[in-house]
PyMOL CGO cylinders between C-alpha atoms (Angstrom):
from pymol import cmd
from pymol.cgo import CYLINDER

trace = [
    CYLINDER, 28.95, -6.78, 3.92, 25.32, -7.74, 4.51, 0.3, 1, 1, 1, 1, 1, 1,
    CYLINDER, 25.32, -7.74, 4.51, 22.77, -5.00, 5.09, 0.3, 1, 1, 1, 1, 1, 1,
    CYLINDER, 22.77, -5.00, 5.09, 19.12, -4.73, 6.01, 0.3, 1, 1, 1, 1, 1, 1,
    CYLINDER, 19.12, -4.73, 6.01, 17.47, -1.69, 4.45, 0.3, 1, 1, 1, 1, 1, 1,
    CYLINDER, 17.47, -1.69, 4.45, 14.08, -0.04, 4.76, 0.3, 1, 1, 1, 1, 1, 1,
    CYLINDER, 14.08, -0.04, 4.76, 13.47, 1.71, 1.43, 0.3, 1, 1, 1, 1, 1, 1,
    CYLINDER, 13.47, 1.71, 1.43, 10.71, 4.15, 0.49, 0.3, 1, 1, 1, 1, 1, 1,
    CYLINDER, 10.71, 4.15, 0.49, 10.87, 5.55, -3.07, 0.3, 1, 1, 1, 1, 1, 1,
    CYLINDER, 10.87, 5.55, -3.07, 8.34, 8.31, -3.75, 0.3, 1, 1, 1, 1, 1, 1,
    CYLINDER, 8.34, 8.31, -3.75, 8.01, 9.65, -7.29, 0.3, 1, 1, 1, 1, 1, 1,
    CYLINDER, 8.01, 9.65, -7.29, 7.05, 13.33, -7.33, 0.3, 1, 1, 1, 1, 1, 1,
    CYLINDER, 7.05, 13.33, -7.33, 5.01, 14.99, -10.06, 0.3, 1, 1, 1, 1, 1, 1,
    CYLINDER, 5.01, 14.99, -10.06, 3.21, 11.88, -11.28, 0.3, 1, 1, 1, 1, 1, 1,
    CYLINDER, 3.21, 11.88, -11.28, -0.21, 12.25, -9.66, 0.3, 1, 1, 1, 1, 1, 1,
    CYLINDER, -0.21, 12.25, -9.66, -1.68, 10.70, -6.57, 0.3, 1, 1, 1, 1, 1, 1,
    CYLINDER, -1.68, 10.70, -6.57, -1.25, 6.96, -7.19, 0.3, 1, 1, 1, 1, 1, 1,
    CYLINDER, -1.25, 6.96, -7.19, 2.32, 5.66, -7.21, 0.3, 1, 1, 1, 1, 1, 1,
    CYLINDER, 2.32, 5.66, -7.21, 1.61, 1.91, -7.17, 0.3, 1, 1, 1, 1, 1, 1,
    CYLINDER, 1.61, 1.91, -7.17, 2.93, 1.29, -10.70, 0.3, 1, 1, 1, 1, 1, 1,
    CYLINDER, 2.93, 1.29, -10.70, 6.27, 2.85, -9.71, 0.3, 1, 1, 1, 1, 1, 1,
    CYLINDER, 6.27, 2.85, -9.71, 6.42, 0.82, -6.50, 0.3, 1, 1, 1, 1, 1, 1,
    CYLINDER, 6.42, 0.82, -6.50, 5.65, -2.33, -8.49, 0.3, 1, 1, 1, 1, 1, 1,
    CYLINDER, 5.65, -2.33, -8.49, 8.50, -1.55, -10.88, 0.3, 1, 1, 1, 1, 1, 1,
    CYLINDER, 8.50, -1.55, -10.88, 10.93, -1.18, -7.98, 0.3, 1, 1, 1, 1, 1, 1,
    CYLINDER, 10.93, -1.18, -7.98, 9.67, -4.47, -6.51, 0.3, 1, 1, 1, 1, 1, 1,
    CYLINDER, 9.67, -4.47, -6.51, 10.40, -6.18, -9.84, 0.3, 1, 1, 1, 1, 1, 1,
    CYLINDER, 10.40, -6.18, -9.84, 13.91, -4.73, -9.87, 0.3, 1, 1, 1, 1, 1, 1,
    CYLINDER, 13.91, -4.73, -9.87, 14.62, -5.87, -6.31, 0.3, 1, 1, 1, 1, 1, 1,
    CYLINDER, 14.62, -5.87, -6.31, 13.33, -9.37, -7.07, 0.3, 1, 1, 1, 1, 1, 1,
    CYLINDER, 13.33, -9.37, -7.07, 15.33, -9.60, -10.31, 0.3, 1, 1, 1, 1, 1, 1,
    CYLINDER, 15.33, -9.60, -10.31, 18.43, -8.67, -8.29, 0.3, 1, 1, 1, 1, 1, 1,
    CYLINDER, 18.43, -8.67, -8.29, 17.78, -11.76, -6.17, 0.3, 1, 1, 1, 1, 1, 1,
    CYLINDER, 17.78, -11.76, -6.17, 17.23, -9.76, -3.01, 0.3, 1, 1, 1, 1, 1, 1,
    CYLINDER, 17.23, -9.76, -3.01, 15.07, -10.89, -0.12, 0.3, 1, 1, 1, 1, 1, 1,
    CYLINDER, 15.07, -10.89, -0.12, 12.27, -8.34, 0.31, 0.3, 1, 1, 1, 1, 1, 1,
    CYLINDER, 12.27, -8.34, 0.31, 9.22, -7.64, 2.42, 0.3, 1, 1, 1, 1, 1, 1,
    CYLINDER, 9.22, -7.64, 2.42, 6.77, -5.08, 1.04, 0.3, 1, 1, 1, 1, 1, 1,
    CYLINDER, 6.77, -5.08, 1.04, 4.89, -3.09, 3.69, 0.3, 1, 1, 1, 1, 1, 1,
    CYLINDER, 4.89, -3.09, 3.69, 2.46, -0.18, 3.63, 0.3, 1, 1, 1, 1, 1, 1,
    CYLINDER, 2.46, -0.18, 3.63, 5.09, 2.56, 3.49, 0.3, 1, 1, 1, 1, 1, 1,
    CYLINDER, 5.09, 2.56, 3.49, 8.07, 0.91, 1.84, 0.3, 1, 1, 1, 1, 1, 1,
    CYLINDER, 8.07, 0.91, 1.84, 10.06, -2.26, 1.44, 0.3, 1, 1, 1, 1, 1, 1,
    CYLINDER, 10.06, -2.26, 1.44, 12.49, -4.06, 3.73, 0.3, 1, 1, 1, 1, 1, 1,
    CYLINDER, 12.49, -4.06, 3.73, 15.44, -5.47, 1.80, 0.3, 1, 1, 1, 1, 1, 1,
    CYLINDER, 15.44, -5.47, 1.80, 18.12, -7.92, 2.88, 0.3, 1, 1, 1, 1, 1, 1,
    CYLINDER, 18.12, -7.92, 2.88, 21.29, -8.62, 0.93, 0.3, 1, 1, 1, 1, 1, 1,
    CYLINDER, 21.29, -8.62, 0.93, 24.86, -7.72, 0.16, 0.3, 1, 1, 1, 1, 1, 1,
    CYLINDER, 24.86, -7.72, 0.16, 25.58, -3.97, 0.32, 0.3, 1, 1, 1, 1, 1, 1,
    CYLINDER, 25.58, -3.97, 0.32, 26.68, -3.55, -3.30, 0.3, 1, 1, 1, 1, 1, 1,
    CYLINDER, 26.68, -3.55, -3.30, 23.78, -5.59, -4.68, 0.3, 1, 1, 1, 1, 1, 1,
    CYLINDER, 23.78, -5.59, -4.68, 21.21, -3.69, -2.60, 0.3, 1, 1, 1, 1, 1, 1,
    CYLINDER, 21.21, -3.69, -2.60, 22.49, -0.25, -3.56, 0.3, 1, 1, 1, 1, 1, 1,
    CYLINDER, 22.49, -0.25, -3.56, 22.90, -1.17, -7.22, 0.3, 1, 1, 1, 1, 1, 1,
    CYLINDER, 22.90, -1.17, -7.22, 19.21, -2.17, -7.20, 0.3, 1, 1, 1, 1, 1, 1,
    CYLINDER, 19.21, -2.17, -7.20, 18.22, 1.09, -5.47, 0.3, 1, 1, 1, 1, 1, 1,
    CYLINDER, 18.22, 1.09, -5.47, 20.07, 3.00, -8.20, 0.3, 1, 1, 1, 1, 1, 1,
    CYLINDER, 20.07, 3.00, -8.20, 18.26, 0.97, -10.86, 0.3, 1, 1, 1, 1, 1, 1,
    CYLINDER, 18.26, 0.97, -10.86, 14.93, 1.77, -9.17, 0.3, 1, 1, 1, 1, 1, 1,
    CYLINDER, 14.93, 1.77, -9.17, 15.69, 5.47, -9.47, 0.3, 1, 1, 1, 1, 1, 1,
    CYLINDER, 15.69, 5.47, -9.47, 16.74, 5.12, -13.09, 0.3, 1, 1, 1, 1, 1, 1,
    CYLINDER, 16.74, 5.12, -13.09, 13.61, 3.16, -13.99, 0.3, 1, 1, 1, 1, 1, 1,
    CYLINDER, 13.61, 3.16, -13.99, 11.21, 5.46, -12.16, 0.3, 1, 1, 1, 1, 1, 1,
    CYLINDER, 11.21, 5.46, -12.16, 12.73, 8.46, -13.96, 0.3, 1, 1, 1, 1, 1, 1,
    CYLINDER, 12.73, 8.46, -13.96, 12.41, 6.60, -17.29, 0.3, 1, 1, 1, 1, 1, 1,
    CYLINDER, 12.41, 6.60, -17.29, 8.74, 6.00, -16.47, 0.3, 1, 1, 1, 1, 1, 1,
    CYLINDER, 8.74, 6.00, -16.47, 8.24, 9.76, -16.41, 0.3, 1, 1, 1, 1, 1, 1,
    CYLINDER, 8.24, 9.76, -16.41, 8.79, 10.85, -12.82, 0.3, 1, 1, 1, 1, 1, 1,
    CYLINDER, 8.79, 10.85, -12.82, 10.66, 14.17, -12.93, 0.3, 1, 1, 1, 1, 1, 1,
    CYLINDER, 10.66, 14.17, -12.93, 11.63, 13.94, -9.25, 0.3, 1, 1, 1, 1, 1, 1,
    CYLINDER, 11.63, 13.94, -9.25, 12.06, 11.19, -6.68, 0.3, 1, 1, 1, 1, 1, 1,
    CYLINDER, 12.06, 11.19, -6.68, 12.24, 11.50, -2.91, 0.3, 1, 1, 1, 1, 1, 1,
    CYLINDER, 12.24, 11.50, -2.91, 13.73, 8.44, -1.25, 0.3, 1, 1, 1, 1, 1, 1,
    CYLINDER, 13.73, 8.44, -1.25, 14.05, 7.56, 2.41, 0.3, 1, 1, 1, 1, 1, 1,
    CYLINDER, 14.05, 7.56, 2.41, 16.54, 4.87, 3.40, 0.3, 1, 1, 1, 1, 1, 1,
    CYLINDER, 16.54, 4.87, 3.40, 17.14, 3.42, 6.85, 0.3, 1, 1, 1, 1, 1, 1,
    CYLINDER, 17.14, 3.42, 6.85, 19.77, 0.72, 7.12, 0.3, 1, 1, 1, 1, 1, 1,
    CYLINDER, 19.77, 0.72, 7.12, 21.63, -1.43, 9.54, 0.3, 1, 1, 1, 1, 1, 1,
    CYLINDER, 21.63, -1.43, 9.54, 24.67, -3.66, 9.44, 0.3, 1, 1, 1, 1, 1, 1,
    CYLINDER, 24.67, -3.66, 9.44, 26.24, -6.03, 11.96, 0.3, 1, 1, 1, 1, 1, 1,
    CYLINDER, 26.24, -6.03, 11.96, 29.82, -7.22, 12.19, 0.3, 1, 1, 1, 1, 1, 1,
    CYLINDER, 29.82, -7.22, 12.19, 29.36, -9.59, 15.13, 0.3, 1, 1, 1, 1, 1, 1,
    CYLINDER, 29.36, -9.59, 15.13, 27.00, -12.07, 13.42, 0.3, 1, 1, 1, 1, 1, 1,
    CYLINDER, 27.00, -12.07, 13.42, 24.67, -12.63, 10.51, 0.3, 1, 1, 1, 1, 1, 1,
    CYLINDER, 24.67, -12.63, 10.51, 21.15, -11.40, 11.17, 0.3, 1, 1, 1, 1, 1, 1,
    CYLINDER, 21.15, -11.40, 11.17, 18.07, -11.70, 8.98, 0.3, 1, 1, 1, 1, 1, 1,
    CYLINDER, 18.07, -11.70, 8.98, 14.90, -9.64, 8.88, 0.3, 1, 1, 1, 1, 1, 1,
    CYLINDER, 14.90, -9.64, 8.88, 13.10, -12.60, 10.45, 0.3, 1, 1, 1, 1, 1, 1,
    CYLINDER, 13.10, -12.60, 10.45, 15.64, -12.73, 13.30, 0.3, 1, 1, 1, 1, 1, 1,
    CYLINDER, 15.64, -12.73, 13.30, 14.94, -9.09, 14.14, 0.3, 1, 1, 1, 1, 1, 1,
    CYLINDER, 14.94, -9.09, 14.14, 11.16, -9.55, 14.18, 0.3, 1, 1, 1, 1, 1, 1,
    CYLINDER, 11.16, -9.55, 14.18, 11.36, -12.84, 16.07, 0.3, 1, 1, 1, 1, 1, 1,
    CYLINDER, 11.36, -12.84, 16.07, 13.48, -11.25, 18.80, 0.3, 1, 1, 1, 1, 1, 1,
    CYLINDER, 13.48, -11.25, 18.80, 10.79, -8.65, 19.49, 0.3, 1, 1, 1, 1, 1, 1,
    CYLINDER, 10.79, -8.65, 19.49, 7.96, -11.20, 19.27, 0.3, 1, 1, 1, 1, 1, 1,
    CYLINDER, 7.96, -11.20, 19.27, 9.69, -13.31, 21.96, 0.3, 1, 1, 1, 1, 1, 1,
    CYLINDER, 9.69, -13.31, 21.96, 9.76, -10.26, 24.25, 0.3, 1, 1, 1, 1, 1, 1,
    CYLINDER, 9.76, -10.26, 24.25, 6.00, -9.82, 23.76, 0.3, 1, 1, 1, 1, 1, 1,
    CYLINDER, 6.00, -9.82, 23.76, 5.20, -13.30, 25.06, 0.3, 1, 1, 1, 1, 1, 1,
]
cmd.load_cgo(trace, "trace")
């Protein structure tokens, strides 16, 4: 099953800057072959359910290995059974309504 996910992984107890942890998760998502879009407060991910959630697990494992004692993660997700839909489709649909 395909899924579109909005993921925000926040390491806790590592100081103010978390960019190196975010970069590590981005590498993991890319190595998994997932389509991603980084934004200011997270990453949109598109792919097969099992692949996406295996990569999310690997992000947690890696961030802990990097020294983060705690991680707070927010996940929003959506699936469709009536048709395939991409991240671009969703954005394009709204942009058409704005014209």
